[in-house]
C-alpha positions as CSV (number, residue, x, y, z in Angstrom):
1,X,0.2,0.0,-0.1
2,X,2.7,2.6,0.7
3,X,4.5,1.6,-2.1
4,X,1.6,2.5,-4.2
5,X,0.9,5.2,-2.5
6,X,4.4,6.9,-2.9
7,X,4.5,6.1,-7.2
8,X,1.3,7.3,-7.1
9,X,2.2,10.6,-5.7
10,X,5.3,11.1,-7.1
11,X,3.7,10.0,-10.7
12,X,1.0,12.4,-10.1
13,X,2.9,15.3,-9.6
14,X,5.4,14.8,-12.6
15,X,2.4,14.4,-14.6
16,X,0.3,16.8,-13.5
17,X,3.5,19.9,-14.2
18,X,3.6,18.6,-17.9
19,X,-0.3,19.0,-18.0
20,X,0.3,22.3,-16.9
21,X,3.3,23.0,-19.1
22,X,1.7,22.1,-22.2
23,X,-1.3,23.8,-21.4
24,X,0.4,27.2,-20.5
25,X,3.4,26.9,-22.6
26,X,5.6,27.3,-19.0
27,X,9.3,27.6,-19.4
28,X,10.9,24.6,-19.3
29,X,13.3,26.3,-17.1
30,X,10.8,26.5,-14.1
31,X,8.7,23.3,-14.8
32,X,12.0,21.3,-14.1
33,X,12.9,23.2,-11.0
34,X,9.3,22.6,-9.5
35,X,9.8,18.9,-10.2
36,X,13.1,18.6,-9.0
37,X,12.1,20.5,-5.9
38,X,8.8,18.7,-5.7
39,X,10.3,15.2,-6.0
40,X,13.3,15.8,-4.0
41,X,10.9,17.0,-1.1
42,X,8.9,13.6,-1.3
43,X,11.9,11.4,-1.5
44,X,12.8,13.5,2.0
45,X,9.7,12.9,3.6
46,X,9.4,9.5,2.5
47,X,11.3,7.7,5.2
48,X,8.8,9.0,7.7
49,X,6.4,6.6,6.0
50,X,8.1,4.2,4.1
51,X,11.0,1.6,4.3
52,X,14.8,2.4,3.0
53,X,13.5,-0.5,0.7
54,X,10.2,1.1,-0.5
55,X,11.7,4.3,-1.3
56,X,15.2,3.1,-3.2
57,X,12.4,0.8,-4.9
58,X,10.2,4.0,-5.9
59,X,14.0,5.7,-6.9
60,X,15.1,3.1,-9.1
61,X,11.1,2.7,-11.4
62,X,11.7,6.9,-11.5
63,X,15.4,6.4,-12.6
64,X,14.1,3.6,-15.2
65,X,11.5,5.6,-16.3
66,X,12.9,9.1,-16.3
67,X,16.3,7.2,-18.5
68,X,13.7,5.8,-21.0
69,X,11.6,9.2,-21.5
70,X,14.4,11.3,-21.7
71,X,15.5,8.7,-24.9
72,X,12.2,9.2,-26.4
73,X,11.4,12.4,-24.9
74,X,8.3,11.6,-23.3
75,X,8.2,14.7,-20.5
76,X,9.1,17.9,-22.2
77,X,8.6,19.6,-18.7
78,X,12.1,18.1,-17.7
79,X,14.0,16.9,-20.9
80,X,12.8,20.0,-23.4
81,X,16.2,21.9,-22.6
82,X,19.1,22.9,-24.8
83,X,21.8,22.4,-22.3
84,X,23.7,19.0,-22.0
85,X,22.1,17.7,-18.2
86,X,21.4,14.4,-17.2
87,X,20.1,16.3,-13.7
88,X,16.7,14.2,-14.1
89,X,18.6,10.6,-14.1
90,X,21.3,11.5,-11.5
91,X,18.8,12.7,-8.7
92,X,17.0,9.3,-8.2
93,X,20.6,7.7,-8.2
94,X,21.4,10.4,-5.7
95,X,18.3,9.6,-3.5
96,X,19.3,5.7,-3.4
97,X,22.9,5.7,-2.5
98,X,21.8,8.5,0.0
99,X,19.3,6.3,1.4
100,X,21.9,3.3,1.0
101,X,24.4,5.1,3.1
102,X,22.2,6.9,5.9
103,X,19.1,5.2,6.5
104,X,17.9,3.9,8.6
105,X,20.4,5.0,11.4
106,X,20.9,8.5,10.3
107,X,17.8,9.9,9.0
108,X,18.3,13.7,9.8
109,X,21.6,13.1,7.8
110,X,19.9,11.9,4.7
111,X,17.2,14.4,4.8
112,X,19.6,17.2,5.2
113,X,21.2,16.0,1.9
114,X,18.3,15.7,-0.1
115,X,17.0,19.1,1.0
116,X,20.4,20.5,-0.3
117,X,20.2,19.1,-3.2
118,X,16.1,19.8,-4.0
119,X,16.1,23.3,-2.9
120,X,18.9,24.9,-2.6
121,X,20.3,23.5,-6.2
122,X,17.0,24.0,-7.8
123,X,16.7,27.9,-6.5
124,X,20.1,28.5,-7.1
125,X,19.6,27.1,-10.6
126,X,16.6,29.3,-11.5
127,X,17.7,32.2,-10.4
128,X,21.3,31.9,-12.4
129,X,19.2,30.7,-15.2
130,X,17.0,33.9,-15.0
131,X,18.5,36.4,-13.5
132,X,22.1,35.5,-13.4
133,X,24.6,37.8,-15.8
134,X,28.3,37.6,-14.0
135,X,29.1,34.0,-15.2
136,X,32.6,31.5,-14.8
137,X,33.4,29.1,-16.3
138,X,34.0,25.2,-15.1
139,X,34.8,22.2,-17.2
140,X,33.2,24.3,-20.1
141,X,30.2,24.6,-18.7
142,X,28.6,28.2,-17.4
143,X,27.7,29.1,-14.0
144,X,26.8,32.3,-12.3
145,X,27.5,34.1,-9.4
146,X,24.4,34.9,-8.9
147,X,23.4,31.1,-8.8
148,X,26.2,30.4,-6.8
149,X,24.9,32.6,-4.2
150,X,21.4,32.0,-3.9
151,X,22.5,28.0,-3.7
152,X,24.9,29.2,-0.8
153,X,22.1,31.3,1.0
154,X,19.1,28.6,0.7
155,X,22.3,26.2,1.6
156,X,22.8,28.5,4.7
157,X,19.2,28.5,6.1
158,X,18.7,25.0,5.5
159,X,21.8,24.0,8.1
160,X,20.5,26.7,10.4
161,X,17.1,24.9,10.1
162,X,18.6,21.1,10.5
163,X,21.1,23.0,13.2
164,X,20.1,25.6,14.8
165,X,23.4,26.4,16.8
166,X,26.0,29.4,15.9
167,X,29.3,28.1,14.8
168,X,32.0,27.3,12.2
169,X,29.6,24.8,11.1
170,X,26.8,26.5,10.1
171,X,29.2,28.9,7.5
172,X,31.4,25.7,7.2
173,X,29.4,23.1,5.3
174,X,27.4,25.9,2.6
175,X,30.6,27.3,1.5
176,X,31.7,23.4,0.8
177,X,28.6,22.8,-0.5
178,X,28.4,25.7,-3.0
179,X,32.1,24.6,-4.0
180,X,31.1,21.3,-4.7
181,X,27.8,22.3,-6.4
182,X,29.9,24.4,-8.7
183,X,32.4,22.4,-10.1
184,X,30.2,19.7,-11.0
185,X,28.5,20.2,-14.4
186,X,25.9,18.3,-16.2
187,X,23.6,17.2,-13.6
188,X,26.1,15.5,-11.7
189,X,25.9,17.4,-8.8
190,X,22.2,15.7,-8.4
191,X,24.1,12.5,-7.5
192,X,27.4,14.0,-5.0
193,X,25.2,16.9,-3.6
194,X,22.9,14.4,-1.6
195,X,25.6,12.4,-0.3
196,X,28.4,15.1,0.3
197,X,25.7,17.3,2.3
198,X,24.7,14.0,4.5
199,X,28.2,12.9,4.9
200,X,29.1,16.9,6.2
201,X,26.5,17.1,8.3
202,X,27.3,13.5,9.8
203,X,30.8,14.2,10.1
204,X,30.7,17.9,11.9
205,X,27.3,17.5,13.7
């Protein structure tokens, strides 16, 4: 029952955004980020209600669906982008590996990693794409200072929520994660960020 419900919620969200994108001609930059945040939020909350095995099973299913969808261009709300990115495929992989490493023994570290990837990365990417004018290049891939600053601020807020104690870790974790987000390109940060963020949270906090 829980497996079916989790699949239903995640699938309904993606299909709903796809419908809105086609009906109202929404920008793929916007719909892609909304799906990114929505699915990551579901993954972050899911361990409160389902087992690690169920979460991993659902993530594997969505990895396969999104891989096939990319090949046949089934989801325009996700795949219709000009830049070279596999972020939508790496996202469920990031959830899978973070779950393998941290669930069920360290739920907070897992959630921290998933929300950094799901919220900070999505908001930073959206602001960078919409308002970024100051660029820098990493491995022939353009990043923006505006996007990185937005990522840092969001990560700072998330860190403060998960660990509301003033100290060097409050700045250290967001700074390290901003650097990690900047150097991993083509969507690979969706795989790396939740794992690195969870490890940092586990080690320092």
